[in-house]
C-alpha positions in Angstrom: 15.9 -6.3 -3.1 19.1 -4.3 -3.7 19.7 -4.0 0.1 19.4 -7.8 0.2 22.0 -8.2 -2.5 19.4 -9.7 -4.9 20.3 -8.5 -8.4 18.4 -11.0 -10.5 14.8 -10.7 -9.7 11.4 -11.7 -11.0 8.4 -9.6 -10.1 5.1 -11.5 -10.3 1.7 -9.8 -10.5 -1.9 -10.9 -11.0 -2.5 -7.8 -13.2 -1.9 -8.7 -16.8 -2.4 -5.1 -17.9 0.6 -4.0 -15.7 2.8 -6.6 -17.4 1.7 -5.3 -20.8 2.4 -1.7 -19.8 5.9 -2.5 -18.6 6.6 -4.9 -21.5 5.3 -2.6 -24.3 5.9 1.0 -23.0 5.5 2.6 -26.5 1.9 1.4 -26.5 1.1 3.3 -23.3 2.4 6.9 -23.6 0.0 8.1 -20.8 2.2 6.1 -18.3 5.5 7.5 -19.7 6.6 9.2 -16.4 5.9 6.0 -14.4 7.7 3.9 -17.0 10.8 6.1 -16.8 10.9 5.5 -13.0 10.5 1.7 -13.6 13.3 1.8 -16.2 15.7 3.6 -13.8 14.8 1.1 -11.0 15.4 -1.9 -13.3 19.0 -0.6 -14.1 19.9 -1.6 -10.5 19.4 -5.2 -11.4 21.6 -7.4 -13.6 18.4 -9.2 -14.7 14.8 -8.4 -14.0 11.5 -9.4 -15.4 7.8 -9.0 -14.6 5.5 -11.9 -15.2 1.7 -12.5 -14.9 0.5 -15.1 -12.5 -3.3 -15.5 -12.2 -4.7 -15.2 -8.6 -6.0 -18.8 -8.9 -2.4 -20.0 -9.2 -1.1 -18.1 -6.2 -3.7 -18.3 -3.5 -1.1 -17.5 -0.8 -0.2 -14.1 -2.3 -3.8 -13.4 -2.9 -4.6 -14.1 0.8 -1.7 -11.9 1.9 -2.9 -9.1 -0.4 -6.4 -9.3 1.0 -5.2 -9.2 4.6 -2.8 -6.3 3.8 -5.6 -4.2 2.4 -7.5 -4.6 5.7 -4.5 -3.4 7.8 -3.6 0.3 8.3 0.1 -0.3 7.8 2.2 -1.3 4.8 2.9 -5.1 4.6 5.7 -6.7 2.6 6.1 -10.4 2.2 9.3 -12.0 0.9 10.2 -15.6 1.0 13.5 -17.3 0.3 11.9 -20.3 -1.4 10.5 -20.0 -4.9 6.8 -20.8 -5.2 5.8 -23.9 -7.0 4.3 -22.1 -10.0 7.6 -20.3 -10.6 9.8 -23.3 -10.4 7.5 -25.0 -13.0 7.8 -22.1 -15.4 11.6 -22.0 -15.4 
């Protein structure tokens, strides 16, 4: 994102526990080293957030994730258009 000059980002995940871990780091001391890495990465952005989106509300991302797990290489998908669920939440 930094290389694309995107400094205001929203990361969406279907893992509600991940959102809790990042949002309430003091509650998860076992992940302290990972949270320090996340904190330093977040400092690159002027605004960043992580939100929970159920799989049922983002079937396209779920489909991409399923197909990526079947492939031997790493796959990244980025789109210049905001998904419908995101524009409705803003």
